[in-house]
N, C-alpha and C positions, 0 to 999 in steps of 0.2 A: 250236606255236611254243617254240623248245629254248629257255633262257636260258640264259648261263657263269654262274655264278659265279667269282672270284679270290678265291684267299685273295689278303688281305694282311698283312702285317706290323705290324696294329693292337695299339697297347698300352692299358692302359688307365690309365685319370689316379690318381688317389693315393684320391681318394673312390671309385672302383667296387672298388680294391681292400681297402677297410676294409669293402665292402657285402657284399663277397667270402666273404673271415674270417668278419664274421657272421655268415653263412646258414651256411660251416660249420660255426662252433663252433656253431651250434645243431644242425645234425647228431649232434654226434660226444656235442653233451648228451644229445639224443635214440636216442643212438643206434645211426642208424645209419648211422654210418661212427667208423673209431676215428680218436686225433689224429694216426696216424702217417700218414691215408688224408690227412688235414686238410692235415697238410705239404707232403707230395707233390704236393695240387693247385696252394698257394701256390705251390711251384716250374714246376708246369707252366703260371702261368700268369705265371710272370719274376722272378719273386723265390729273391733268392738267404740263407736263414738269418745271420743272423751268429755267430760266436760268445757275446758275450751275449742271446741269444734273442731277438734284433729280426730286422728282415726288410730287406732292399736290393732298389730296382728298378734298373733296367737306366739309370736315368739319375744314380743314383747317390746318390735319398734313401732316407733312413732313415728304414723306419717302425713302432712302435712298438704291435703289434698283442697284443689278450690270447689269455696260452693257454686253454683251458677250463678248463683244473685251476686256476687262478689266479681262476673266475668264480664256481665250484662252492660 
């Protein structure tokens, strides 16, 4: 029996963006990825970084995510 999976354009909700960032930040602090990798992955999750360092989702919502540099 073969199952075909269809990719949909599901977007993450705000809470999921914060969960993703929390995981990625822990990975940066652990030395598993760089902060540049973290930001690239957030961008791939459909967030755009604004000039003031916050992040904008595709619905226009603004998220203020902690940067690994500010956590240490």
